[in-house]
C-alpha positions as CSV (number, residue, x, y, z in Angstrom):
1,M,-2.9,-39.7,-52.7
2,M,-5.9,-38.5,-50.7
3,M,-4.2,-39.4,-47.4
4,K,-1.1,-37.4,-48.5
5,T,-3.2,-34.4,-49.2
6,V,-5.0,-34.5,-45.9
7,F,-1.8,-35.0,-44.1
8,G,-0.4,-32.0,-45.8
9,Y,-3.3,-29.8,-44.8
10,V,-2.9,-30.9,-41.1
11,C,0.8,-30.2,-41.1
12,A,0.2,-26.7,-42.6
13,A,-2.5,-26.0,-40.0
14,L,-0.1,-27.0,-37.2
15,V,2.6,-24.7,-38.6
16,V,0.2,-21.8,-38.7
17,L,-1.0,-22.4,-35.1
18,A,2.6,-22.8,-33.8
19,S,3.6,-19.5,-35.4
20,A,0.6,-17.5,-34.4
21,P,1.3,-14.6,-32.0
22,A,0.4,-15.2,-28.3
23,A,-2.6,-12.8,-28.4
24,A,-4.2,-15.0,-31.2
25,Q,-3.7,-18.3,-29.3
26,L,-6.6,-20.1,-27.8
27,K,-7.7,-18.8,-24.4
28,L,-9.8,-21.1,-22.2
29,P,-11.4,-20.9,-18.7
30,V,-8.9,-22.0,-16.0
31,P,-10.0,-24.4,-13.2
32,S,-9.3,-21.9,-10.4
33,P,-9.5,-18.3,-11.7
34,A,-7.5,-15.5,-10.1
35,A,-9.4,-13.2,-7.8
36,K,-8.7,-10.1,-5.7
37,V,-10.7,-8.3,-2.9
38,S,-9.8,-5.2,-1.0
39,Q,-11.2,-3.2,1.9
40,E,-10.4,0.1,3.5
41,V,-10.7,-0.1,7.3
42,G,-10.3,3.4,8.7
43,L,-7.0,4.5,7.2
44,T,-5.8,1.0,6.5
45,D,-6.0,-0.8,3.2
46,I,-6.3,-4.6,3.3
47,S,-6.3,-6.7,0.1
48,I,-6.2,-10.4,-0.7
49,E,-5.1,-12.1,-3.9
50,Y,-6.0,-15.7,-4.4
51,S,-7.1,-18.5,-6.8
52,S,-10.7,-19.6,-6.5
53,P,-11.3,-23.4,-6.9
54,A,-14.8,-24.9,-7.4
55,V,-16.4,-27.7,-5.6
56,K,-17.4,-29.6,-8.7
57,G,-19.3,-32.2,-6.7
58,R,-16.3,-33.3,-4.7
59,K,-16.0,-33.9,-1.0
60,I,-13.9,-30.9,0.2
61,W,-13.3,-31.0,4.0
62,G,-11.3,-34.0,5.1
63,D,-10.8,-35.2,1.5
64,L,-9.7,-32.7,-1.2
65,V,-8.6,-30.5,1.8
66,P,-7.2,-33.0,4.2
67,W,-7.6,-32.6,8.0
68,D,-4.5,-31.8,10.1
69,K,-2.4,-30.6,7.2
70,P,-1.4,-27.1,6.2
71,W,-3.5,-25.8,3.3
72,R,-2.8,-23.0,0.9
73,T,-6.3,-21.6,1.5
74,G,-7.2,-21.6,-2.2
75,A,-5.6,-23.1,-5.3
76,N,-2.2,-22.8,-7.0
77,Q,0.1,-20.6,-4.8
78,A,-0.9,-19.8,-1.3
79,S,-3.4,-16.9,-1.0
80,K,-1.7,-13.6,0.0
81,I,-2.9,-10.8,2.2
82,T,-1.5,-7.3,2.3
83,F,-1.8,-4.6,5.0
84,S,-0.9,-1.0,4.3
85,R,-0.5,-0.4,8.1
86,D,0.2,-2.4,11.2
87,V,-2.9,-4.4,12.3
88,T,-4.0,-6.7,15.0
89,F,-4.9,-10.1,13.4
90,G,-6.9,-12.5,15.5
91,G,-5.7,-10.6,18.6
92,K,-2.0,-10.6,17.7
93,P,0.0,-7.7,16.3
94,V,1.1,-7.9,12.6
95,P,3.4,-5.3,10.9
96,A,2.3,-3.8,7.6
97,G,3.3,-5.9,4.7
98,T,2.3,-9.0,2.6
99,Y,1.9,-12.5,3.9
100,S,0.9,-15.9,2.7
101,I,-2.3,-17.2,4.2
102,V,-2.0,-20.8,5.5
103,T,-4.9,-22.6,7.3
104,L,-4.7,-25.7,9.4
105,P,-8.1,-27.4,9.3
106,T,-9.1,-30.1,11.8
107,P,-12.5,-31.7,12.6
108,K,-12.5,-29.9,15.9
109,G,-11.4,-26.4,14.8
110,W,-9.3,-24.2,12.4
111,T,-6.1,-22.2,12.8
112,M,-5.1,-19.5,10.4
113,V,-1.5,-18.6,9.9
114,L,0.2,-15.7,8.3
115,S,3.6,-16.6,6.8
116,K,6.4,-14.3,5.7
117,E,7.3,-16.8,3.0
118,L,5.6,-15.7,-0.2
119,G,6.6,-18.6,-2.4
120,L,4.5,-21.2,-0.6
121,W,3.2,-24.0,-2.9
122,S,5.1,-22.5,-5.9
123,S,8.8,-22.6,-5.0
124,K,8.9,-23.6,-1.3
125,P,7.0,-25.9,1.0
126,Y,5.3,-24.6,4.2
127,D,7.6,-24.3,7.2
128,A,6.3,-23.2,10.6
129,K,9.6,-21.3,11.2
130,D,8.3,-18.7,8.8
131,D,5.0,-18.1,10.7
132,V,4.5,-14.5,11.7
133,V,1.3,-15.2,13.7
134,R,-0.9,-18.3,14.3
135,V,-4.4,-17.6,15.5
136,P,-7.6,-19.6,16.1
137,A,-10.4,-19.1,13.5
138,T,-14.1,-19.4,14.0
139,T,-16.2,-21.5,11.7
140,A,-19.9,-21.4,10.7
141,A,-22.2,-23.3,8.4
142,I,-23.4,-21.4,5.3
143,P,-25.5,-22.2,2.2
144,H,-23.6,-23.9,-0.5
145,R,-20.9,-21.8,-2.2
146,E,-19.5,-23.4,-5.4
147,R,-16.3,-21.3,-5.6
148,L,-14.0,-20.3,-2.8
149,L,-14.4,-16.7,-1.9
150,F,-12.6,-14.2,0.4
151,L,-14.6,-11.3,1.7
152,F,-14.6,-8.7,4.5
153,S,-17.7,-8.4,6.7
154,N,-18.9,-6.3,9.6
155,T,-16.5,-3.5,8.7
156,T,-16.3,-0.4,10.8
157,D,-13.6,2.4,11.1
158,N,-11.7,0.2,13.6
159,D,-12.2,-3.4,12.6
160,T,-13.4,-6.0,10.1
161,S,-13.8,-9.7,9.8
162,L,-11.8,-11.7,7.2
163,D,-14.0,-14.5,6.0
164,M,-13.2,-17.4,3.7
165,E,-16.2,-19.2,2.3
166,W,-16.3,-22.5,0.4
167,E,-18.7,-25.4,0.1
168,K,-20.9,-25.1,3.2
169,L,-18.3,-23.6,5.6
170,R,-17.2,-20.0,6.6
171,V,-13.9,-19.5,8.3
172,S,-13.4,-16.1,10.0
173,V,-10.6,-14.1,11.8
174,P,-11.1,-10.6,13.3
175,I,-8.8,-7.8,12.2
176,K,-8.4,-4.6,14.2
177,V,-6.7,-1.3,13.3
178,D,-5.6,1.8,15.2
179,T,-7.7,4.4,13.3
180,G,-8.0,6.8,16.2
181,P,-4.3,7.3,16.9
182,Q,-3.5,7.2,13.2
183,T,-6.1,9.9,12.5
184,Q,-4.7,12.1,15.3
185,A,-1.2,11.7,13.9
186,N,-2.4,12.7,10.5
187,I,-4.1,15.8,11.8
188,K,-1.0,16.8,13.7
189,S,1.2,16.2,10.7
190,A,-1.1,18.3,8.5
191,I,-1.1,21.2,11.0
192,D,2.6,21.0,11.6
193,N,3.3,21.1,7.8
194,A,0.5,23.5,6.8
195,W,3.2,26.2,6.2
196,R,4.8,24.2,3.4
197,A,2.2,24.7,0.7
198,P,2.2,28.5,0.7
199,N,6.0,28.5,1.0
200,A,6.3,26.2,-2.0
201,A,4.0,28.6,-3.9
202,A,6.2,31.5,-2.9
203,R,9.3,29.6,-4.1
204,Y,7.6,28.9,-7.4
205,E,6.7,32.7,-7.9
206,L,10.2,33.6,-6.8
207,E,12.2,31.2,-9.0
208,T,10.0,30.5,-12.0
209,T,7.6,33.3,-12.7
210,K,9.7,36.0,-11.1
211,N,6.5,37.5,-9.7
212,Y,8.1,38.9,-6.5
213,D,5.0,40.5,-5.1
214,A,3.1,37.2,-5.3
215,A,6.2,35.4,-3.7
216,L,6.2,37.9,-0.9
217,K,2.4,37.4,-0.3
218,Y,2.8,33.6,-0.1
219,A,5.8,33.8,2.1
220,E,4.0,36.0,4.6
221,L,1.1,33.6,4.6
222,S,3.5,30.7,5.4
223,I,5.2,32.7,8.2
224,A,1.7,33.5,9.7
225,I,0.9,29.8,9.8
226,Q,4.2,28.7,11.3
227,P,7.5,30.7,11.4
228,T,10.5,28.6,10.0
229,W,13.9,29.3,8.8
230,Y,12.8,28.4,5.3
231,N,9.8,30.7,4.9
232,H,11.8,33.6,6.4
233,W,14.6,33.0,3.9
234,T,12.0,32.9,1.1
235,K,10.6,36.3,2.2
236,A,14.2,37.6,2.5
237,E,14.9,36.7,-1.1
238,A,11.6,38.2,-2.4
239,L,12.4,41.5,-0.6
240,A,15.9,41.5,-2.0
241,Q,14.6,41.0,-5.5
242,K,12.3,44.0,-5.0
243,G,15.4,46.0,-3.9
244,N,14.4,46.3,-0.2
245,Y,17.7,45.1,1.2
246,A,17.3,46.5,4.7
247,E,14.2,44.4,5.2
248,A,15.7,41.5,3.3
249,R,18.6,41.4,5.7
250,K,16.3,41.5,8.7
251,F,14.4,38.4,7.5
252,A,17.7,36.7,6.5
253,Q,18.9,37.2,10.1
254,M,15.7,35.7,11.4
255,S,16.2,32.7,9.0
256,W,19.7,32.3,10.4
257,D,18.6,32.4,14.0
258,L,15.9,29.8,13.4
259,G,18.0,27.5,11.2
260,E,21.5,27.7,12.9
261,K,20.8,24.6,15.0
262,N,18.6,22.9,12.5
263,P,20.2,19.9,10.7
264,G,18.0,20.6,7.8
265,F,19.2,24.2,7.3
266,F,20.2,23.5,3.7
267,Y,20.4,27.1,2.6
268,K,22.9,27.9,5.4
269,D,25.7,29.0,3.1
270,E,23.4,31.2,1.0
271,V,21.9,32.9,4.0
272,S,25.3,33.5,5.5
273,K,26.5,35.1,2.2
274,A,23.4,37.2,1.9
275,L,23.9,38.6,5.4
276,T,27.3,39.8,4.3
277,D,26.4,41.0,0.8
278,W,23.2,42.9,1.8
279,K,24.9,44.6,4.7
280,N,25.8,47.8,2.8
281,K,23.0,47.7,0.3
282,K,20.0,50.0,0.7
């Protein structure tokens, strides 16, 4: 009788555990916890996602991680690196994007590979045909590090070092970015588009608040920064709303002249109609 009672309690407990919501189920430490590290280098964001195994007293190099075989450079799936802009990785150009990190360890030296295949060691085996770049890596002895770690070191506006450390070994590859040209391009773009913000403010006042004096002020500011067909049309509309059709037609004509050969002249029909409608208005 006692055995039946105990058995009944055990069965009931199992039913409760099986029906418990996922949030209430037991959570335990995983052998290789997920990790992520990121670094801004100039204008380029670089990040790495990986799983971090521990040494646990094992022989790592040449044993747990065999020599002369591709390694996922971490645990579980292959570690992944993402570049927000084009970079130079170990002296070779790499387009912006996400790549699997594969290392080829040997007793005489290491090679680091970036592969376009993101399913390595989860759904697909490593295949060299998917390599984007293959570069030599430098190695150095370090104090014992129990868990595998990726980090960025010696970072400047133009370069950084990608380091993988585990056990008593550091493996490094230099990464360079084109911060100077990218910065100049950003400056030029900002200057070339500086007229857009006041014109957007003018459109808001014109179309939403119906504050035509404010629309006129912002349109004039935009034109002073850089004359375009769009800000001339904005000023023309503001003048027309204030009843000044002679001036409105003058600025509509300027808009037409600037925009006639512009493929982005998306108010072409409206400007053309205004030039006709406002001709006899005073």
